[in-house]
Backbone atoms as SQL, in Angstrom:
CREATE TABLE atoms (id INTEGER PRIMARY KEY, chain TEXT, resi INTEGER, resn TEXT, atom TEXT, x REAL, y REAL, z REAL);
INSERT INTO atoms VALUES
  (1, 'A', 1, 'MET', 'N', -13.073, 52.322, 22.552),
  (2, 'A', 1, 'MET', 'CA', -13.401, 52.626, 20.953),
  (3, 'A', 1, 'MET', 'C', -14.724, 53.283, 21.652),
  (4, 'A', 2, 'ARG', 'N', -14.497, 54.825, 20.857),
  (5, 'A', 2, 'ARG', 'CA', -15.716, 55.609, 20.940),
  (6, 'A', 2, 'ARG', 'C', -17.014, 55.072, 20.202),
  (7, 'A', 3, 'GLY', 'N', -18.396, 55.518, 20.471),
  (8, 'A', 3, 'GLY', 'CA', -19.442, 55.592, 19.320),
  (9, 'A', 3, 'GLY', 'C', -19.962, 54.219, 19.689),
  (10, 'A', 4, 'ASN', 'N', -20.841, 53.828, 18.722),
  (11, 'A', 4, 'ASN', 'CA', -21.219, 52.688, 19.165),
  (12, 'A', 4, 'ASN', 'C', -21.100, 51.349, 18.252),
  (13, 'A', 5, 'PRO', 'N', -20.480, 50.152, 18.726),
  (14, 'A', 5, 'PRO', 'CA', -19.669, 49.030, 18.250),
  (15, 'A', 5, 'PRO', 'C', -20.027, 48.768, 16.994),
  (16, 'A', 6, 'ASP', 'N', -21.816, 48.365, 16.888),
  (17, 'A', 6, 'ASP', 'CA', -22.573, 47.983, 16.306),
  (18, 'A', 6, 'ASP', 'C', -22.636, 48.616, 14.302),
  (19, 'A', 7, 'CYS', 'N', -22.290, 49.999, 14.526),
  (20, 'A', 7, 'CYS', 'CA', -22.328, 50.676, 13.579),
  (21, 'A', 7, 'CYS', 'C', -21.531, 50.433, 12.609),
  (22, 'A', 8, 'SER', 'N', -20.613, 49.439, 12.845),
  (23, 'A', 8, 'SER', 'CA', -19.402, 48.541, 11.327),
  (24, 'A', 8, 'SER', 'C', -19.927, 47.662, 10.771),
  (25, 'A', 9, 'ALA', 'N', -21.355, 47.344, 11.454),
  (26, 'A', 9, 'ALA', 'CA', -21.573, 46.051, 10.716),
  (27, 'A', 9, 'ALA', 'C', -22.978, 46.467, 10.075),
  (28, 'A', 10, 'LYS', 'N', -23.990, 47.984, 10.598),
  (29, 'A', 10, 'LYS', 'CA', -24.652, 48.160, 9.864),
  (30, 'A', 10, 'LYS', 'C', -24.813, 49.194, 8.935),
  (31, 'A', 11, 'ASN', 'N', -23.206, 50.088, 8.510),
  (32, 'A', 11, 'ASN', 'CA', -23.536, 51.484, 7.950),
  (33, 'A', 11, 'ASN', 'C', -22.670, 51.140, 7.242),
  (34, 'A', 12, 'GLU', 'N', -22.258, 51.406, 5.873),
  (35, 'A', 12, 'GLU', 'CA', -21.781, 51.627, 4.389),
  (36, 'A', 12, 'GLU', 'C', -20.402, 51.983, 5.134),
  (37, 'A', 13, 'SER', 'N', -18.872, 50.804, 4.748),
  (38, 'A', 13, 'SER', 'CA', -17.480, 51.329, 4.920),
  (39, 'A', 13, 'SER', 'C', -16.670, 50.740, 3.869),
  (40, 'A', 14, 'MET', 'N', -15.979, 51.016, 3.999),
  (41, 'A', 14, 'MET', 'CA', -14.674, 51.230, 2.638),
  (42, 'A', 14, 'MET', 'C', -13.354, 50.989, 3.471),
  (43, 'A', 15, 'THR', 'N', -12.725, 49.942, 2.986),
  (44, 'A', 15, 'THR', 'CA', -11.289, 49.884, 3.425),
  (45, 'A', 15, 'THR', 'C', -10.248, 49.687, 2.669),
  (46, 'A', 16, 'TRP', 'N', -8.706, 50.410, 2.973),
  (47, 'A', 16, 'TRP', 'CA', -8.153, 50.100, 2.035),
  (48, 'A', 16, 'TRP', 'C', -6.547, 49.774, 2.932),
  (49, 'A', 17, 'GLY', 'N', -5.954, 48.847, 2.273),
  (50, 'A', 17, 'GLY', 'CA', -4.729, 48.211, 2.526),
  (51, 'A', 17, 'GLY', 'C', -3.708, 49.054, 2.145),
  (52, 'A', 18, 'PHE', 'N', -2.857, 49.723, 2.697),
  (53, 'A', 18, 'PHE', 'CA', -1.465, 50.713, 2.059),
  (54, 'A', 18, 'PHE', 'C', -0.131, 49.217, 2.755),
  (55, 'A', 19, 'GLU', 'N', 0.173, 49.514, 1.491),
  (56, 'A', 19, 'GLU', 'CA', 1.722, 48.414, 2.271),
  (57, 'A', 19, 'GLU', 'C', 3.204, 49.165, 1.454),
  (58, 'A', 20, 'ASN', 'N', 4.038, 48.807, 2.479),
  (59, 'A', 20, 'ASN', 'CA', 5.124, 49.070, 1.590),
  (60, 'A', 20, 'ASN', 'C', 6.347, 48.728, 2.542),
  (61, 'A', 21, 'VAL', 'N', 7.447, 48.375, 2.483),
  (62, 'A', 21, 'VAL', 'CA', 8.736, 47.114, 2.785),
  (63, 'A', 21, 'VAL', 'C', 9.217, 47.341, 4.145),
  (64, 'A', 22, 'ARG', 'N', 8.108, 48.342, 4.935),
  (65, 'A', 22, 'ARG', 'CA', 8.304, 48.618, 6.190),
  (66, 'A', 22, 'ARG', 'C', 7.105, 48.092, 6.575),
  (67, 'A', 23, 'ALA', 'N', 6.126, 48.485, 6.457),
  (68, 'A', 23, 'ALA', 'CA', 4.420, 47.256, 6.884),
  (69, 'A', 23, 'ALA', 'C', 3.215, 48.117, 5.918),
  (70, 'A', 24, 'THR', 'N', 2.460, 46.943, 6.976),
  (71, 'A', 24, 'THR', 'CA', 1.179, 46.895, 5.947),
  (72, 'A', 24, 'THR', 'C', 0.199, 48.111, 7.202),
  (73, 'A', 25, 'VAL', 'N', -0.566, 48.751, 6.673),
  (74, 'A', 25, 'VAL', 'CA', -1.189, 49.967, 7.422),
  (75, 'A', 25, 'VAL', 'C', -3.054, 49.271, 7.101),
  (76, 'A', 26, 'VAL', 'N', -4.359, 48.461, 7.352),
  (77, 'A', 26, 'VAL', 'CA', -5.462, 48.692, 7.041),
  (78, 'A', 26, 'VAL', 'C', -6.146, 50.098, 7.302),
  (79, 'A', 27, 'VAL', 'N', -7.082, 51.297, 7.053),
  (80, 'A', 27, 'VAL', 'CA', -7.594, 51.882, 7.447),
  (81, 'A', 27, 'VAL', 'C', -9.255, 51.182, 6.447),
  (82, 'A', 28, 'ARG', 'N', -9.775, 52.202, 8.181),
  (83, 'A', 28, 'ARG', 'CA', -11.405, 51.392, 7.250),
  (84, 'A', 28, 'ARG', 'C', -12.443, 52.957, 7.470),
  (85, 'A', 29, 'GLN', 'N', -13.066, 53.463, 6.540),
  (86, 'A', 29, 'GLN', 'CA', -14.137, 54.554, 7.220),
  (87, 'A', 29, 'GLN', 'C', -15.356, 53.850, 7.520),
  (88, 'A', 30, 'ILE', 'N', -16.264, 54.220, 8.121),
  (89, 'A', 30, 'ILE', 'CA', -17.356, 54.091, 8.138),
  (90, 'A', 30, 'ILE', 'C', -18.215, 55.138, 8.602),
  (91, 'A', 31, 'THR', 'N', -19.230, 55.117, 7.564),
  (92, 'A', 31, 'THR', 'CA', -20.102, 56.041, 7.848),
  (93, 'A', 31, 'THR', 'C', -20.910, 55.711, 9.073),
  (94, 'A', 32, 'GLY', 'N', -22.323, 57.363, 9.550),
  (95, 'A', 32, 'GLY', 'CA', -22.157, 57.328, 10.483),
  (96, 'A', 32, 'GLY', 'C', -24.251, 57.339, 9.732),
  (97, 'A', 33, 'ALA', 'N', -25.260, 57.826, 10.961),
  (98, 'A', 33, 'ALA', 'CA', -26.199, 57.027, 10.484),
  (99, 'A', 33, 'ALA', 'C', -27.316, 58.051, 9.500),
  (100, 'A', 34, 'ILE', 'N', -26.135, 59.193, 9.784),
  (101, 'A', 34, 'ILE', 'CA', -27.023, 60.606, 8.552),
  (102, 'A', 34, 'ILE', 'C', -25.955, 60.314, 7.836),
  (103, 'A', 35, 'ALA', 'N', -25.324, 60.158, 7.475),
  (104, 'A', 35, 'ALA', 'CA', -24.191, 61.005, 6.410),
  (105, 'A', 35, 'ALA', 'C', -24.814, 59.673, 5.290),
  (106, 'A', 36, 'ARG', 'N', -23.768, 58.388, 5.807),
  (107, 'A', 36, 'ARG', 'CA', -23.800, 56.811, 4.966),
  (108, 'A', 36, 'ARG', 'C', -23.416, 57.662, 3.671),
  (109, 'A', 37, 'ARG', 'N', -22.448, 58.011, 3.582),
  (110, 'A', 37, 'ARG', 'CA', -21.924, 58.373, 2.076),
  (111, 'A', 37, 'ARG', 'C', -20.411, 58.211, 2.334),
  (112, 'A', 38, 'ILE', 'N', -19.567, 57.216, 1.115),
  (113, 'A', 38, 'ILE', 'CA', -17.819, 57.387, 1.581),
  (114, 'A', 38, 'ILE', 'C', -17.663, 57.270, 0.066),
  (115, 'A', 39, 'VAL', 'N', -16.210, 58.443, -0.278),
  (116, 'A', 39, 'VAL', 'CA', -15.800, 58.491, -1.493),
  (117, 'A', 39, 'VAL', 'C', -14.578, 58.471, -1.412),
  (118, 'A', 40, 'GLY', 'N', -14.494, 57.610, -2.599),
  (119, 'A', 40, 'GLY', 'CA', -12.620, 57.114, -2.883),
  (120, 'A', 40, 'GLY', 'C', -12.219, 57.185, -3.791),
  (121, 'A', 41, 'TRP', 'N', -11.293, 58.051, -3.668),
  (122, 'A', 41, 'TRP', 'CA', -10.148, 58.313, -5.076),
  (123, 'A', 41, 'TRP', 'C', -8.983, 57.662, -5.421),
  (124, 'A', 42, 'SER', 'N', -8.747, 57.075, -4.300),
  (125, 'A', 42, 'SER', 'CA', -7.378, 55.742, -4.932),
  (126, 'A', 42, 'SER', 'C', -8.000, 54.244, -5.103),
  (127, 'A', 43, 'GLU', 'N', -7.053, 54.025, -6.507),
  (128, 'A', 43, 'GLU', 'CA', -8.177, 52.113, -6.921),
  (129, 'A', 43, 'GLU', 'C', -6.951, 51.888, -6.577),
  (130, 'A', 44, 'VAL', 'N', -7.058, 50.316, -6.627),
  (131, 'A', 44, 'VAL', 'CA', -6.428, 49.362, -6.090),
  (132, 'A', 44, 'VAL', 'C', -4.602, 49.514, -7.312),
  (133, 'A', 45, 'GLY', 'N', -3.667, 49.191, -6.573),
  (134, 'A', 45, 'GLY', 'CA', -2.170, 49.635, -6.841),
  (135, 'A', 45, 'GLY', 'C', -1.404, 51.164, -7.212),
  (136, 'A', 46, 'ASP', 'N', -3.171, 52.332, -7.323),
  (137, 'A', 46, 'ASP', 'CA', -2.396, 53.488, -6.828),
  (138, 'A', 46, 'ASP', 'C', -1.430, 53.636, -5.662),
  (139, 'A', 47, 'GLU', 'N', -0.413, 54.426, -6.604),
  (140, 'A', 47, 'GLU', 'CA', 1.030, 54.762, -5.709),
  (141, 'A', 47, 'GLU', 'C', 0.646, 56.510, -4.752),
  (142, 'A', 48, 'LEU', 'N', 0.544, 55.801, -3.376),
  (143, 'A', 48, 'LEU', 'CA', -0.333, 57.580, -2.669),
  (144, 'A', 48, 'LEU', 'C', 1.853, 57.894, -1.535),
  (145, 'A', 49, 'LYS', 'N', 1.616, 58.980, -2.163),
  (146, 'A', 49, 'LYS', 'CA', 2.733, 59.107, -0.894),
  (147, 'A', 49, 'LYS', 'C', 2.182, 60.096, 0.388),
  (148, 'A', 50, 'LYS', 'N', 3.147, 60.465, 1.393),
  (149, 'A', 50, 'LYS', 'CA', 2.656, 61.289, 2.644),
  (150, 'A', 50, 'LYS', 'C', 1.783, 62.451, 2.522),
  (151, 'A', 51, 'GLY', 'N', 0.735, 62.283, 3.035),
  (152, 'A', 51, 'GLY', 'CA', -0.644, 63.159, 3.221),
  (153, 'A', 51, 'GLY', 'C', -0.973, 63.240, 1.848),
  (154, 'A', 52, 'ASP', 'N', -1.042, 62.311, 1.055),
  (155, 'A', 52, 'ASP', 'CA', -2.300, 62.325, -0.002),
  (156, 'A', 52, 'ASP', 'C', -3.349, 61.739, 0.689),
  (157, 'A', 53, 'ARG', 'N', -4.670, 62.055, -0.016),
  (158, 'A', 53, 'ARG', 'CA', -6.028, 61.927, 0.482),
  (159, 'A', 53, 'ARG', 'C', -6.177, 60.722, -0.750),
  (160, 'A', 54, 'PHE', 'N', -6.840, 59.742, 0.351),
  (161, 'A', 54, 'PHE', 'CA', -7.446, 58.202, -1.117),
  (162, 'A', 54, 'PHE', 'C', -9.341, 58.146, -0.926),
  (163, 'A', 55, 'GLY', 'N', -9.431, 59.149, 0.086),
  (164, 'A', 55, 'GLY', 'CA', -10.956, 58.718, 0.493),
  (165, 'A', 55, 'GLY', 'C', -11.287, 59.761, 1.270),
  (166, 'A', 56, 'MET', 'N', -12.639, 59.839, 1.512),
  (167, 'A', 56, 'MET', 'CA', -13.565, 60.650, 2.660),
  (168, 'A', 56, 'MET', 'C', -14.785, 60.400, 3.373),
  (169, 'A', 57, 'ILE', 'N', -15.554, 60.679, 4.052),
  (170, 'A', 57, 'ILE', 'CA', -16.579, 59.868, 4.639),
  (171, 'A', 57, 'ILE', 'C', -17.142, 61.513, 4.534),
  (172, 'A', 58, 'ARG', 'N', -18.487, 61.895, 3.731),
  (173, 'A', 58, 'ARG', 'CA', -19.337, 62.791, 4.008),
  (174, 'A', 58, 'ARG', 'C', -19.496, 63.388, 4.730),
  (175, 'A', 59, 'PHE', 'N', -19.625, 64.072, 5.644),
  (176, 'A', 59, 'PHE', 'CA', -20.230, 64.847, 6.532),
  (177, 'A', 59, 'PHE', 'C', -19.821, 63.990, 8.295),
  (178, 'A', 60, 'GLY', 'N', -18.312, 62.931, 7.716),
  (179, 'A', 60, 'GLY', 'CA', -18.070, 62.960, 8.779),
  (180, 'A', 60, 'GLY', 'C', -18.683, 61.543, 9.574),
  (181, 'A', 61, 'SER', 'N', -17.768, 60.449, 10.225),
  (182, 'A', 61, 'SER', 'CA', -18.218, 59.453, 11.135),
  (183, 'A', 61, 'SER', 'C', -16.697, 58.824, 11.951),
  (184, 'A', 62, 'ARG', 'N', -17.016, 57.908, 11.154),
  (185, 'A', 62, 'ARG', 'CA', -15.723, 57.197, 12.250),
  (186, 'A', 62, 'ARG', 'C', -14.720, 56.425, 11.530),
  (187, 'A', 63, 'THR', 'N', -13.132, 56.386, 11.423),
  (188, 'A', 63, 'THR', 'CA', -12.102, 56.161, 10.941),
  (189, 'A', 63, 'THR', 'C', -11.264, 55.194, 11.506),
  (190, 'A', 64, 'GLU', 'N', -11.369, 54.002, 11.282),
  (191, 'A', 64, 'GLU', 'CA', -10.548, 52.952, 12.290),
  (192, 'A', 64, 'GLU', 'C', -8.858, 52.905, 11.207),
  (193, 'A', 65, 'VAL', 'N', -7.859, 52.824, 12.299),
  (194, 'A', 65, 'VAL', 'CA', -6.312, 52.305, 11.349),
  (195, 'A', 65, 'VAL', 'C', -5.849, 51.123, 12.140),
  (196, 'A', 66, 'TYR', 'N', -5.798, 50.614, 11.553),
  (197, 'A', 66, 'TYR', 'CA', -4.846, 49.296, 12.234),
  (198, 'A', 66, 'TYR', 'C', -3.313, 49.003, 11.661),
  (199, 'A', 67, 'LEU', 'N', -2.685, 49.248, 12.752),
  (200, 'A', 67, 'LEU', 'CA', -1.314, 49.552, 12.984),
  (201, 'A', 67, 'LEU', 'C', -0.277, 47.780, 12.698),
  (202, 'A', 68, 'PRO', 'N', 0.978, 47.686, 12.286),
  (203, 'A', 68, 'PRO', 'CA', 1.572, 46.790, 13.010),
  (204, 'A', 68, 'PRO', 'C', 1.588, 46.910, 14.804),
  (205, 'A', 69, 'MET', 'N', 1.872, 45.475, 15.306),
  (206, 'A', 69, 'MET', 'CA', 1.884, 46.168, 16.419),
  (207, 'A', 69, 'MET', 'C', 3.090, 46.601, 17.115),
  (208, 'A', 70, 'SER', 'N', 4.304, 46.895, 16.084),
  (209, 'A', 70, 'SER', 'CA', 5.837, 47.415, 16.612),
  (210, 'A', 70, 'SER', 'C', 5.262, 48.992, 16.313),
  (211, 'A', 71, 'ALA', 'N', 4.345, 49.295, 16.067),
  (212, 'A', 71, 'ALA', 'CA', 4.268, 50.694, 15.636),
  (213, 'A', 71, 'ALA', 'C', 4.252, 51.480, 16.615),
  (214, 'A', 72, 'THR', 'N', 4.425, 52.709, 17.097),
  (215, 'A', 72, 'THR', 'CA', 4.542, 53.910, 18.339),
  (216, 'A', 72, 'THR', 'C', 3.103, 54.439, 18.137),
  (217, 'A', 73, 'VAL', 'N', 1.993, 54.269, 18.807),
  (218, 'A', 73, 'VAL', 'CA', 1.117, 55.548, 18.806),
  (219, 'A', 73, 'VAL', 'C', 1.672, 56.439, 19.199),
  (220, 'A', 74, 'THR', 'N', 0.760, 57.547, 18.823),
  (221, 'A', 74, 'THR', 'CA', 1.615, 59.613, 18.905),
  (222, 'A', 74, 'THR', 'C', 0.335, 59.776, 19.580),
  (223, 'A', 75, 'VAL', 'N', -1.428, 59.760, 19.556),
  (224, 'A', 75, 'VAL', 'CA', -2.144, 59.843, 19.876),
  (225, 'A', 75, 'VAL', 'C', -2.817, 59.440, 21.375),
  (226, 'A', 76, 'LYS', 'N', -3.836, 60.114, 21.431),
  (227, 'A', 76, 'LYS', 'CA', -4.316, 59.490, 22.613),
  (228, 'A', 76, 'LYS', 'C', -5.879, 59.757, 22.597),
  (229, 'A', 77, 'VAL', 'N', -6.590, 58.570, 22.689),
  (230, 'A', 77, 'VAL', 'CA', -8.064, 58.746, 23.076),
  (231, 'A', 77, 'VAL', 'C', -8.909, 60.444, 23.581),
  (232, 'A', 78, 'GLY', 'N', -9.587, 60.734, 22.796),
  (233, 'A', 78, 'GLY', 'CA', -10.089, 61.967, 22.753),
  (234, 'A', 78, 'GLY', 'C', -9.414, 63.169, 21.903),
  (235, 'A', 79, 'ASP', 'N', -7.981, 62.851, 21.311),
  (236, 'A', 79, 'ASP', 'CA', -7.543, 63.440, 20.400),
  (237, 'A', 79, 'ASP', 'C', -8.534, 63.810, 19.342),
  (238, 'A', 80, 'ARG', 'N', -7.778, 64.947, 18.872),
  (239, 'A', 80, 'ARG', 'CA', -8.467, 65.781, 17.387),
  (240, 'A', 80, 'ARG', 'C', -7.619, 65.462, 16.646),
  (241, 'A', 81, 'VAL', 'N', -8.064, 64.458, 15.421),
  (242, 'A', 81, 'VAL', 'CA', -6.778, 64.600, 13.996),
  (243, 'A', 81, 'VAL', 'C', -7.089, 64.927, 12.673),
  (244, 'A', 82, 'ALA', 'N', -6.520, 65.639, 12.301),
  (245, 'A', 82, 'ALA', 'CA', -6.916, 65.708, 10.695),
  (246, 'A', 82, 'ALA', 'C', -6.227, 64.634, 9.458),
  (247, 'A', 83, 'GLY', 'N', -6.964, 64.051, 8.820),
  (248, 'A', 83, 'GLY', 'CA', -6.406, 63.378, 7.602),
  (249, 'A', 83, 'GLY', 'C', -5.235, 63.860, 7.289),
  (250, 'A', 84, 'GLY', 'N', -3.997, 63.596, 6.771),
  (251, 'A', 84, 'GLY', 'CA', -3.145, 63.870, 5.823),
  (252, 'A', 84, 'GLY', 'C', -2.403, 65.283, 6.702),
  (253, 'A', 85, 'ALA', 'N', -2.245, 64.877, 7.719),
  (254, 'A', 85, 'ALA', 'CA', -1.896, 66.064, 8.420),
  (255, 'A', 85, 'ALA', 'C', -1.184, 65.654, 9.564),
  (256, 'A', 86, 'SER', 'N', -1.892, 65.111, 10.877),
  (257, 'A', 86, 'SER', 'CA', -2.182, 64.727, 11.949),
  (258, 'A', 86, 'SER', 'C', -0.733, 63.326, 12.016),
  (259, 'A', 87, 'ILE', 'N', 0.313, 63.205, 12.854),
  (260, 'A', 87, 'ILE', 'CA', 0.494, 62.319, 12.724),
  (261, 'A', 87, 'ILE', 'C', 0.250, 61.249, 13.709),
  (262, 'A', 88, 'ILE', 'N', -0.387, 59.880, 13.604),
  (263, 'A', 88, 'ILE', 'CA', -1.108, 59.529, 14.602),
  (264, 'A', 88, 'ILE', 'C', -0.253, 58.287, 15.022),
  (265, 'A', 89, 'ALA', 'N', 0.858, 57.508, 14.367),
  (266, 'A', 89, 'ALA', 'CA', 2.334, 56.794, 14.979),
  (267, 'A', 89, 'ALA', 'C', 3.349, 56.794, 14.061),
  (268, 'A', 90, 'ARG', 'N', 4.237, 56.615, 14.798),
  (269, 'A', 90, 'ARG', 'CA', 5.462, 56.323, 13.801),
  (270, 'A', 90, 'ARG', 'C', 5.672, 54.552, 13.958),
  (271, 'A', 91, 'LEU', 'N', 6.001, 54.070, 12.832),
  (272, 'A', 91, 'LEU', 'CA', 6.521, 53.033, 12.624),
  (273, 'A', 91, 'LEU', 'C', 7.963, 52.523, 12.726),
  (274, 'A', 92, 'SER', 'N', 8.137, 51.343, 13.388),
  (275, 'A', 92, 'SER', 'CA', 9.926, 51.025, 13.692),
  (276, 'A', 92, 'SER', 'C', 10.212, 50.994, 12.315);
């Protein structure tokens, strides 16, 4: 993990859980020391399709993605990814 591990306790965060018949994926956005602003567009019960945007961190910061142990991760530490465009893992 990069960055200060304390930021997840001190800064604003928003957590989403996505589930389908194959898996549950949890995404947590955590603001940085300067931005401290998360905008969420999706609501509980919304149905999202591949590539749909559900929220953003203004001026960037950190996003944590919790995947099932059976997922095959396709990125490595240091890779730059783009929300809604980069494939970060494949579900079995």
